[in-house]
C-alpha positions as CSV (number, residue, x, y, z in Angstrom):
1,M,18.2,5.3,-1.8
2,K,15.3,7.9,-2.4
3,D,13.9,10.8,-1.4
4,H,10.3,11.4,-2.4
5,R,6.7,11.5,-1.3
6,G,5.1,8.0,-1.0
7,R,5.1,6.3,-4.2
8,D,2.5,3.7,-5.6
9,L,2.9,1.3,-8.4
10,S,0.5,-1.2,-10.4
11,G,0.3,-2.6,-13.6
12,I,-2.6,-4.0,-15.3
13,T,-2.5,-7.0,-18.1
14,P,-4.4,-6.5,-21.4
15,S,-5.7,-10.1,-21.1
16,G,-9.3,-8.8,-21.8
17,R,-11.5,-5.9,-21.3
18,L,-11.7,-4.2,-17.8
19,T,-14.4,-5.3,-15.6
20,L,-16.5,-3.2,-13.0
21,G,-14.2,-5.2,-10.2
22,N,-11.0,-3.6,-11.7
23,H,-12.6,-0.2,-11.9
24,L,-13.8,-0.4,-8.2
25,G,-11.0,-2.3,-6.7
26,A,-7.9,-0.6,-8.7
27,L,-8.9,2.4,-10.9
28,R,-11.1,4.4,-8.7
29,R,-8.5,3.9,-5.6
30,F,-5.6,5.0,-7.9
31,V,-7.5,8.3,-8.9
32,E,-8.2,9.0,-5.4
33,R,-4.7,8.7,-4.1
34,Q,-3.1,10.4,-7.1
35,D,-2.8,13.8,-5.2
36,E,-1.2,12.0,-2.2
37,V,1.3,9.7,-3.7
38,E,3.5,9.6,-6.8
39,G,1.9,7.0,-8.7
40,Y,3.2,4.8,-11.7
41,Y,0.4,3.0,-13.5
42,F,1.2,1.0,-16.5
43,V,-0.4,-1.5,-19.0
44,S,1.8,-4.6,-18.7
45,D,1.7,-5.9,-22.4
46,L,4.8,-8.0,-21.8
47,H,3.3,-10.1,-19.4
48,A,0.4,-10.9,-22.0
49,L,3.0,-12.7,-24.0
50,T,3.2,-15.6,-21.7
51,L,0.2,-17.0,-23.6
52,P,-0.5,-17.0,-27.4
53,Q,-1.9,-13.5,-28.4
54,D,-3.2,-12.3,-31.6
55,P,-1.1,-9.2,-32.4
56,A,-3.8,-7.1,-33.7
57,R,-6.0,-7.8,-30.8
58,L,-3.1,-7.2,-28.2
59,R,-2.3,-3.9,-29.7
60,E,-5.7,-2.7,-29.6
61,T,-6.6,-4.0,-26.1
62,T,-3.3,-2.4,-24.7
63,L,-4.5,1.0,-26.3
64,S,-7.7,0.6,-25.0
65,T,-6.7,-0.4,-21.3
66,A,-4.3,2.8,-21.4
67,A,-7.2,5.1,-22.6
68,T,-9.3,3.7,-19.7
69,L,-6.7,4.4,-17.1
70,I,-6.8,7.8,-18.3
71,A,-10.4,8.0,-18.7
72,A,-11.1,6.9,-15.2
73,G,-9.4,10.0,-14.1
74,L,-5.7,9.3,-13.8
75,D,-4.4,12.8,-14.9
76,P,-1.0,12.4,-16.9
77,A,0.1,15.5,-15.3
78,R,-0.1,14.1,-11.7
79,S,0.4,10.2,-12.3
80,T,2.7,8.6,-14.7
81,V,0.6,6.5,-17.2
82,F,2.6,4.3,-19.8
83,V,2.9,1.0,-21.6
84,Q,5.3,-1.4,-20.2
85,S,6.9,-2.4,-23.6
86,Q,8.1,1.1,-24.1
87,V,10.4,1.3,-21.4
88,P,13.2,-1.2,-22.0
89,T,14.3,-0.9,-18.6
90,H,12.0,-3.5,-17.4
91,V,13.4,-6.4,-19.5
92,E,16.9,-5.5,-18.6
93,M,16.1,-5.5,-14.6
94,S,14.1,-8.4,-15.3
95,Y,17.3,-10.4,-16.3
96,L,19.2,-9.2,-13.1
97,L,16.5,-10.5,-10.9
98,E,16.3,-13.8,-12.8
99,C,20.0,-14.0,-11.7
100,T,18.9,-13.7,-8.2
101,A,15.8,-16.1,-8.1
102,Y,15.9,-19.6,-7.5
103,V,14.4,-22.1,-9.6
104,G,12.7,-23.7,-6.5
105,E,10.8,-20.6,-5.6
106,L,9.6,-19.8,-9.4
107,S,8.3,-23.1,-9.7
108,R,6.2,-22.8,-6.6
109,M,4.4,-19.7,-8.0
110,I,0.6,-20.3,-8.4
111,Q,0.6,-19.1,-12.1
112,F,3.2,-21.7,-13.1
113,K,1.7,-24.5,-11.1
114,E,-1.6,-24.3,-12.8
115,K,-0.7,-23.4,-16.5
116,G,2.8,-24.7,-16.7
117,G,4.3,-28.2,-17.1
118,R,3.1,-28.7,-20.7
119,P,5.5,-29.5,-23.4
120,R,4.1,-26.2,-25.3
121,T,4.1,-24.0,-22.3
122,R,6.2,-20.6,-22.9
123,A,9.5,-20.3,-20.9
124,S,8.3,-16.7,-20.0
125,L,5.4,-18.3,-18.0
126,F,8.1,-19.7,-15.8
127,T,10.2,-16.3,-15.6
128,Y,7.9,-13.8,-15.9
129,P,7.5,-13.4,-12.0
130,C,10.8,-11.7,-12.3
131,L,9.7,-9.4,-14.8
132,M,6.7,-8.3,-12.1
133,A,9.5,-8.0,-9.7
134,A,11.4,-5.5,-11.9
135,D,8.4,-3.6,-12.6
136,I,8.0,-2.9,-9.1
137,L,11.6,-2.4,-7.8
138,L,12.5,-0.2,-10.9
139,Y,10.5,2.7,-9.1
140,D,11.4,2.2,-5.6
141,A,7.7,2.0,-4.8
142,D,6.6,2.1,-1.2
143,R,3.4,0.2,-1.8
144,V,2.0,-2.1,-4.3
145,P,-1.9,-2.2,-4.4
146,V,-2.6,-5.8,-5.1
147,G,-5.5,-8.3,-5.0
148,G,-5.2,-11.6,-3.3
149,D,-4.5,-13.6,-6.6
150,Q,-1.1,-11.3,-7.1
151,S,0.0,-11.1,-3.3
152,Q,2.4,-14.2,-4.1
153,H,4.2,-12.5,-6.9
154,V,4.7,-9.3,-4.5
155,E,6.0,-11.6,-1.9
156,L,8.5,-12.9,-4.0
157,T,9.5,-9.3,-5.0
158,R,10.2,-8.6,-1.6
159,D,12.2,-11.7,-1.1
160,L,14.3,-10.8,-4.2
161,A,14.7,-7.3,-3.0
162,I,16.0,-8.4,0.5
163,R,18.2,-11.3,-1.1
164,F,19.7,-8.8,-3.6
165,N,20.5,-6.2,-1.0
166,A,21.9,-8.8,1.2
167,T,24.3,-10.1,-1.4
168,Y,25.1,-6.6,-3.1
169,G,24.6,-4.1,-0.4
170,D,21.6,-1.6,0.2
171,T,20.2,-1.2,-3.3
172,L,16.6,-1.7,-3.9
173,V,13.5,-0.6,-1.9
174,V,11.7,-3.4,-0.3
175,P,7.8,-2.5,-1.0
176,Q,5.0,-3.1,1.3
177,I,1.8,-5.0,0.1
178,A,-1.2,-2.9,0.0
179,P,-4.1,-5.2,0.2
180,A,-7.0,-4.6,-2.1
181,A,-10.1,-3.1,-0.9
182,L,-13.6,-4.9,-0.5
183,A,-14.5,-3.8,-3.9
184,A,-11.6,-5.9,-5.8
185,R,-13.7,-9.0,-4.8
186,V,-16.6,-8.2,-6.9
187,T,-17.8,-11.4,-8.1
188,D,-19.2,-12.9,-11.1
189,L,-23.2,-12.0,-11.4
190,Q,-23.9,-15.5,-12.9
191,D,-21.5,-17.4,-10.5
192,P,-20.9,-15.7,-7.2
193,R,-18.3,-18.2,-6.0
194,I,-15.5,-16.8,-8.5
195,K,-14.4,-13.2,-9.1
196,M,-15.6,-11.2,-12.1
197,S,-12.8,-11.6,-14.4
198,K,-11.6,-9.7,-17.4
199,S,-10.4,-12.9,-19.1
200,A,-13.8,-14.3,-19.4
201,P,-15.5,-14.5,-22.7
202,D,-16.7,-11.0,-24.2
203,D,-20.2,-11.9,-24.2
204,A,-20.3,-13.4,-20.4
205,L,-23.4,-12.2,-18.8
206,G,-21.8,-12.4,-15.4
207,V,-19.3,-9.7,-16.3
208,V,-20.1,-6.2,-16.1
209,R,-17.2,-4.3,-18.5
210,V,-16.4,-0.9,-17.7
211,L,-17.0,0.0,-21.5
212,D,-20.4,-1.6,-21.5
213,T,-23.3,0.5,-22.7
214,P,-26.0,1.4,-20.2
215,D,-28.3,-1.3,-21.8
216,A,-25.7,-4.1,-21.4
217,I,-25.3,-3.2,-18.0
218,A,-29.0,-3.1,-17.1
219,L,-29.3,-6.4,-18.9
220,K,-26.5,-8.2,-17.1
221,I,-27.8,-6.8,-13.6
222,R,-31.3,-7.8,-14.3
223,R,-30.2,-11.2,-14.9
224,A,-27.9,-11.3,-11.9
225,V,-28.4,-14.5,-9.8
226,T,-30.2,-14.2,-6.4
227,D,-32.5,-16.6,-4.9
228,S,-36.2,-17.3,-4.5
229,D,-36.8,-15.7,-1.1
230,N,-37.0,-12.0,-2.4
231,V,-35.5,-10.9,0.9
232,V,-32.9,-8.3,0.8
233,T,-30.2,-9.3,3.6
234,Y,-26.7,-9.2,3.5
235,D,-25.1,-12.6,4.1
236,P,-22.2,-13.5,1.8
237,A,-22.4,-17.0,3.1
238,A,-26.1,-18.0,2.6
239,K,-26.9,-15.1,0.0
240,P,-23.8,-14.7,-2.2
241,G,-25.5,-13.4,-5.3
242,V,-27.4,-10.9,-3.2
243,S,-24.4,-9.7,-1.0
244,N,-22.3,-9.2,-4.1
245,L,-24.9,-6.8,-5.5
246,L,-25.2,-5.1,-2.1
247,D,-21.4,-4.9,-2.1
248,I,-21.1,-3.1,-5.5
249,L,-24.0,-0.8,-4.5
250,A,-22.3,0.0,-1.0
251,V,-19.0,0.8,-2.6
252,L,-20.4,3.1,-5.4
253,T,-22.6,4.9,-2.6
254,R,-19.9,4.8,0.0
255,Q,-22.3,3.2,2.5
256,D,-22.1,-0.1,4.6
257,P,-23.7,-2.9,2.7
258,Q,-26.2,-3.8,5.5
259,V,-27.4,-0.1,5.6
260,V,-27.9,-0.5,1.9
261,A,-29.6,-3.6,2.4
262,D,-32.2,-2.1,5.2
263,S,-33.1,0.6,2.8
264,L,-34.4,-1.7,-0.2
265,R,-37.7,-3.8,0.0
266,D,-36.9,-6.5,-2.7
267,Y,-34.6,-8.0,-5.4
268,G,-36.2,-5.8,-8.1
269,S,-35.6,-2.6,-6.2
270,L,-32.0,-3.7,-5.4
271,K,-31.3,-4.5,-9.1
272,R,-32.8,-1.2,-10.1
273,A,-30.6,0.6,-7.7
274,V,-27.5,-1.2,-8.6
275,T,-28.1,-0.6,-12.5
276,A,-28.4,3.1,-11.7
277,A,-25.4,3.6,-9.6
278,V,-23.1,1.3,-12.1
279,V,-24.5,3.3,-15.3
280,A,-23.9,6.7,-13.3
281,E,-20.0,5.6,-12.4
282,L,-19.3,4.2,-15.9
283,E,-20.9,6.1,-18.4
284,P,-18.7,9.3,-18.1
285,L,-15.7,6.9,-18.0
286,R,-16.9,5.2,-21.4
287,R,-17.4,8.5,-23.2
288,R,-13.7,9.8,-22.3
289,H,-12.5,6.4,-23.5
290,D,-14.0,6.8,-26.7
291,E,-12.8,10.3,-27.2
292,L,-9.1,9.3,-26.5
293,M,-9.3,6.1,-28.8
294,G,-10.8,8.3,-31.6
295,D,-7.7,10.6,-31.5
296,R,-4.8,8.1,-31.6
297,A,-2.5,10.9,-31.8
298,Q,-3.4,12.5,-28.7
299,L,-3.3,9.3,-26.8
300,A,0.3,8.1,-28.2
301,A,1.4,11.6,-26.9
302,L,0.1,11.3,-23.6
303,L,1.5,7.8,-23.3
304,A,4.9,9.0,-24.6
305,V,5.0,11.4,-21.8
306,G,4.6,8.7,-19.2
307,A,7.1,6.3,-21.1
308,D,9.8,9.2,-20.6
309,K,9.1,9.8,-17.2
310,A,9.2,6.2,-16.4
311,L,12.4,5.6,-18.3
312,R,14.0,8.3,-16.5
313,Q,13.2,7.2,-13.1
314,S,13.7,3.3,-13.9
315,S,17.2,4.1,-15.7
316,A,18.6,5.5,-12.2
317,V,17.5,2.3,-10.5
318,L,18.7,0.0,-13.0
319,E,22.3,1.8,-13.2
320,R,22.3,1.3,-9.5
321,A,21.4,-2.5,-9.7
322,K,23.9,-2.8,-12.5
323,K,26.7,-1.2,-10.6
324,A,26.1,-3.4,-7.4
325,V,26.3,-6.6,-9.4
326,G,29.7,-5.6,-10.9
327,L,28.5,-4.7,-14.2
328,T,30.4,-1.8,-16.3
329,A,28.6,1.5,-15.8
330,A,29.3,2.8,-19.2
331,R,30.2,1.4,-22.7
332,L,33.7,1.1,-23.4
333,S,35.1,3.0,-26.3
334,R,36.5,1.1,-29.2
């Protein structure tokens, strides 16, 4: 069904401003792999519509997220960066997968179990796992880098691809899950029991945003929760706040967390080291993001190139799937 080097695919929903955890667990890994694989990276703005959105804010957050992908180092000449809604094959393929999925398995999806069941719940919250599966299967992706909170959806994607192939013949590539790195589990600086979430309120002190200023980063890390003994030890169970800071510093300096812990004498030195490392990592990204957002025509042109490439690739897979299920391959002349 395909003849290419390995292919990665990942989407980011513009439900809020991206966090340090998003950068370390996803963006930086994408950049590091872009010479090894053919990468498709997109802003999944259609997924955001499963919940009410302010149109102006959604539009701005979508563009900012796309700019952040490029600013992080994804080169549009080497990787395909695009906005989901600009590639209409995603919605068409999603319907074919809705015709493959069962109500029972969609009702077991964690997002629907947690947020669905209310009278005003949008129907898209129930069906959007099929859109997510379409996002993946349209690109013959070998690997899907994913955090633990999305692994259930990728398992569903695999099930749908296997079922589709069993029913209609060998048509879709069954992807493998690529577990997220440790850095994807960066936790909230104020509550290390939960991950650092881009959906948190904009003023949340526990969430370092990719686009935060150096002063904002310093303030958040200075106020990060630790404990009272002032002993730098890597122990996620007993010292979750301290260990989270050590995890961040370890990933940024490419060292083992325990090695990092052994080099620091107290919490003050730990927080200063984390602040310096985070600022050094994020400040160039923020400046490049601001340049891209300041020239909307250039950003639109870069995204249009990505959308055109994504449409060409996904159209071939969609036509393969339509033919397999018995849909006509071309419009009939009147």
